[in-house]
VOGU-3710 file (C-alpha; in Angstrom, 3 decimals, decimal comma):
1> xxxxxxxxxx> 0,004/0,020/0,042  1,351/3,489/-0,819  2,864/5,409/1,972  2,110/8,957/0,861  -1,402/8,792/-0,507  -4,505/8,433/1,587  -6,936/7,492/-1,222  -7,583/7,278/-4,941  -10,547/9,351/-6,178  -12,111/8,426/-9,521
11> xxxxxxxxxx> -14,866/10,575/-11,050  -16,210/10,918/-14,530  -19,431/10,888/-16,513  -21,886/7,978/-16,391  -20,842/4,933/-18,503  -17,226/6,175/-18,834  -15,747/3,000/-17,187  -15,087/4,365/-13,706  -16,273/1,228/-11,924  -14,122/-1,072/-14,075
21> xxxxxxxxxx> -11,105/1,158/-13,413  -11,793/1,169/-9,681  -12,056/-2,614/-9,681  -8,809/-3,118/-11,637  -6,992/-0,879/-9,161  -8,517/-2,615/-6,113  -7,404/-5,959/-7,280  -3,910/-4,665/-8,161  -3,338/-2,479/-5,090  -5,281/-4,241/-2,334
31> xxxxxxxxxx> -8,058/-1,636/-2,301  -11,588/-1,338/-1,030  -14,053/0,483/-3,309  -16,148/3,245/-1,669  -19,302/4,467/-3,504  -19,563/8,104/-4,605  -22,733/7,870/-6,645  -25,901/9,312/-5,150  -28,180/6,823/-6,930  -26,099/3,712/-6,252
41> xxxxxxxxxx> -26,732/3,986/-2,554  -30,382/2,898/-3,004  -31,469/-0,699/-2,510  -33,582/-2,341/-5,182  -32,016/-0,587/-8,126  -28,810/-2,494/-8,714  -29,399/-2,950/-12,451  -30,885/0,449/-13,312  -28,259/2,467/-11,443  -25,385/0,358/-12,790
51> xxxxxxxxxx> -24,185/-0,796/-9,412  -21,360/-3,354/-9,373  -22,616/-6,883/-9,958  -22,411/-9,593/-7,299  -19,505/-11,099/-9,241  -17,617/-7,819/-9,255  -18,279/-7,353/-5,502  -16,774/-10,766/-4,861  -13,469/-9,654/-6,477  -12,850/-6,699/-4,086
61> xxxxxxxxxx> -14,593/-5,217/-1,055  -17,291/-2,636/-1,900  -18,891/-0,318/0,659  -21,843/2,157/0,716  -23,643/0,433/-2,101  -27,391/-0,374/-1,897  -27,660/0,337/1,799  -30,459/3,050/1,691  -34,169/2,382/1,299  -35,866/4,163/-1,729
71> xxxxxxxxxx> -38,244/5,870/0,653  -35,371/7,844/2,200  -33,704/11,083/1,129  -29,985/10,502/1,312  -28,132/13,676/2,040  -24,701/14,759/1,134  -23,934/15,245/4,804  -24,861/11,679/5,553  -22,626/10,487/2,630  -19,724/12,477/3,958
81> xxxxxxxxxx> -20,071/11,079/7,501  -20,409/7,529/6,246  -17,538/7,853/3,799  -15,154/9,462/6,311  -15,903/6,488/8,612  -15,414/3,984/5,772  -12,131/5,507/4,743  -10,848/5,360/8,328  -11,883/1,656/8,622  -10,389/0,748/5,242
91> xxxxxxxxxx> -7,097/2,512/6,099  -6,974/0,912/9,563  -7,373/-2,499/7,842  -4,272/-1,782/5,774  -6,179/-1,352/2,496  -6,324/1,530/-0,018  -9,597/3,486/-0,182  -10,697/3,917/-3,793  -13,615/6,339/-3,905  -15,511/6,180/-7,201
101> xxxxxxxxxx> -18,632/7,678/-8,626  -20,250/10,426/-10,700  -21,661/12,676/-8,077  -19,378/15,702/-8,213  -20,676/17,329/-5,088  -19,564/14,296/-3,053  -15,971/14,685/-4,136  -16,108/18,413/-3,494  -17,224/18,091/0,068  -14,777/15,188/0,675
111> xxxxxxxxxx> -11,822/17,345/-0,275  -13,041/20,801/0,583  -15,493/20,321/3,469  -19,225/20,784/3,827  -21,333/23,753/4,640  -22,673/23,374/8,233  -26,330/23,271/7,343  -28,173/21,394/10,183  -30,506/18,483/9,455  -33,924/19,700/8,182
121> xxxxxxxxxx> -36,861/18,466/10,265  -38,967/15,912/8,394  -42,100/17,969/8,815  -40,555/20,990/7,146  -39,214/18,910/4,262  -42,608/17,216/3,823  -44,450/20,586/3,869  -42,202/22,067/1,191  -42,558/18,996/-1,025  -46,321/19,012/-0,627
131> xxxxxxxxxx> -46,367/22,688/-1,713  -44,146/21,936/-4,693  -46,477/19,146/-5,834  -49,622/21,245/-5,215  -48,569/24,752/-6,274  -45,686/24,175/-8,635  -42,061/25,341/-8,704  -42,943/28,929/-9,629  -44,847/29,544/-6,371  -41,910/28,204/-4,378
141> xxxxxxxxxx> -39,499/30,339/-6,293  -41,544/33,392/-5,623  -41,566/32,623/-1,901  -37,813/31,990/-1,980  -37,155/35,390/-3,665  -38,821/37,057/-0,596  -37,238/34,888/2,136  -33,750/34,432/0,597  -33,200/36,729/-2,364  -29,454/36,071/-2,477
151> xxxxxxxxxx> -29,805/32,350/-3,095  -32,884/32,841/-5,324  -30,840/35,093/-7,633  -28,276/32,241/-8,041  -30,883/29,588/-9,055  -32,732/28,909/-12,226  -36,433/29,638/-11,715  -37,361/26,097/-12,634  -34,762/24,232/-10,689  -37,162/22,243/-8,509
161> xxxxxxxxxx> -34,686/20,450/-6,300  -32,396/23,368/-5,398  -35,319/25,792/-4,914  -37,026/23,321/-2,578  -33,764/22,716/-0,673  -33,073/26,454/-0,285  -36,586/27,137/0,990  -36,336/24,191/3,434  -33,190/25,655/4,919  -34,542/29,158/5,422
171> xxxxxxxxxx> -37,804/27,890/6,759  -36,116/25,460/9,247  -33,271/27,689/10,367  -34,383/31,259/9,713  -31,069/31,828/7,940  -30,098/31,941/4,294  -28,339/28,972/2,672  -25,557/31,413/1,742  -24,961/32,172/5,463  -24,589/28,530/6,221
181> xxxxxxxxxx> -22,120/28,108/3,354  -19,628/30,227/5,234  -19,583/27,852/8,251  -18,266/24,591/6,903  -16,557/21,484/8,143  -12,957/20,533/7,489  -12,270/18,276/4,483  -12,106/14,582/5,281  -9,209/14,109/2,897  -6,390/16,532/2,092
191> xxxxxxxxxx> -6,333/16,904/-1,650  -2,617/16,731/-1,849  -2,763/13,293/-0,185  -4,953/11,829/-2,876  -4,631/10,664/-6,492  -7,498/12,136/-8,478  -8,694/11,493/-11,994  -11,689/12,521/-13,949  -12,230/9,780/-16,645  -13,151/11,086/-20,138
201> xxxxxxxxxx> -14,407/9,587/-23,357  -15,095/11,004/-26,778  -18,706/11,995/-27,252  -19,570/9,341/-29,840  -18,101/6,582/-27,807  -19,824/7,768/-24,603  -23,242/7,917/-26,410  -22,686/4,431/-27,757  -21,860/3,106/-24,303  -24,985/4,727/-22,776
211> xxxxxxxxxx> -27,200/3,197/-25,409  -25,700/-0,242/-25,145  -25,778/-0,182/-21,330  -29,467/0,725/-21,246  -30,289/-2,113/-23,620  -28,309/-4,443/-21,358  -30,124/-3,118/-18,300  -33,492/-4,014/-19,849  -32,173/-7,550/-20,600  -30,932/-7,846/-16,983
221> xxxxxxxxxx> -34,229/-6,985/-15,304  -34,498/-3,236/-15,059  -38,306/-3,320/-15,693  -38,734/-5,741/-12,846  -36,855/-3,392/-10,529  -39,003/-0,450/-11,564  -42,247/-2,532/-11,297  -41,365/-3,403/-7,681  -40,502/0,207/-6,982  -43,673/1,594/-8,541
231> xxxxxxxxxx> -45,775/-0,874/-6,471  -44,696/0,918/-3,262  -46,487/4,159/-4,359  -43,660/6,333/-3,096  -43,533/10,134/-3,494  -42,373/10,753/-7,082  -40,168/13,560/-5,817  -37,941/11,216/-3,875  -34,432/10,896/-5,356  -34,729/7,193/-6,038
241> xxxxxxxxxx> -37,952/7,771/-8,019  -36,081/10,147/-10,295  -33,131/7,815/-11,068  -32,477/7,793/-14,812  -34,971/5,348/-16,399  -37,351/5,106/-13,501  -39,970/7,764/-14,558  -39,913/6,623/-18,205  -40,243/2,928/-17,341  -43,079/3,668/-14,911
251> xxxxxxxxxx> -44,877/5,346/-17,729  -44,245/2,316/-19,911  -45,514/-0,111/-17,300  -48,663/1,960/-16,992  -49,231/1,534/-20,730  -48,760/5,293/-21,438  -45,802/4,851/-23,804  -44,000/2,038/-25,625  -40,794/0,404/-24,492  -38,919/2,062/-27,376
261> xxxxxxxxxx> -40,156/5,525/-26,245  -39,251/4,806/-22,603  -35,770/3,699/-23,784  -35,310/6,767/-25,917  -36,330/9,080/-23,085  -34,091/7,304/-20,600  -31,139/7,385/-22,872  -31,578/11,064/-23,648  -31,826/11,880/-19,929  -28,654/9,995/-19,338
271> xxxxxxxxxx> -26,804/11,709/-22,159  -27,769/15,076/-20,800  -26,655/14,117/-17,319  -23,299/12,982/-18,640  -22,826/16,370/-20,278  -23,765/18,161/-17,014  -21,296/16,051/-15,106  -18,474/17,054/-17,378  -19,435/20,705/-17,328  -19,771/20,664/-13,509
281> xxxxxxxxxx> -16,348/19,243/-12,948  -14,676/21,638/-15,361  -16,271/24,493/-13,539  -16,053/23,304/-9,886  -13,009/20,989/-9,735  -10,501/22,675/-11,985  -7,466/21,030/-10,384  -8,625/17,482/-11,280  -6,800/16,015/-14,320  -9,017/14,962/-17,214
291> xxxxxxxxxx> -7,718/11,594/-18,317  -8,901/9,529/-21,345  -10,412/6,212/-20,208  -7,818/4,112/-21,946  -4,987/5,961/-20,118  -6,568/6,175/-16,720  -5,156/2,958/-15,204  -1,600/3,828/-16,161  -2,032/7,410/-14,926  -3,240/6,344/-11,487
301> xxxxxx> -0,505/3,755/-11,032  2,155/6,298/-12,073  0,743/8,958/-9,721  0,567/6,521/-6,864  4,079/5,252/-7,434  3,390/1,851/-8,796
//
């Protein structure tokens, strides 16, 4: 195990081969893979969220995968606490933590710290979500512009999730989210003690992979996963209910659209998400090296001294 580096951090757009890279490194370096994907934490969606298979999990230890019920809202703060604990445990066991996923915010808080926003009471969150469903995002945005004009000015008027989150914070704490951002925690990992890569692919190859992967997901039982999830009649605003493919396949299972239409919609959503992931990292994590997928293994081994 390397003496100078605390962890390997692997990010990149969906379908770029991050998980395969992490597994290859874990087998070669004696590593444990730690999940940094906000959808792969949810149980019941192994196929549709492209979680590692049982066979892959047998080849190296994996933690923080599939351990959260779909009825829960899994916060960035909870992920950070669990990941910090997991990294400590992995290191104490003499293994190398390899943190991998596509959720950029997770890597940001891991290496830069987290704003000290307290937990939002369940009743406040429920009230805001009910208002969002009943009155629409425009009504919430109008309320936010009065209660927290600084944050409202930074958000797109139709950004449902961020508007709801900002309103929850100001209602629960009486303070602007911008105030809380100035009172953060210390980073769990010092950036200089990590090896970091953002895996990249050419646009055409990435699109081809996304299309092929969704077809494989359907063959592997994605519809059955969504059918079981839909049978629970959960709030459609829950994160797990918005995982790529879930809304479209629910519409298909209801007979509203064909499977081809559901597939096309799911693939387009995933393509747009991959583009947003790349744009976010270029803007927010400028010191991360962008490494082509076919060079990433060699780059990490070189940077870590192997």
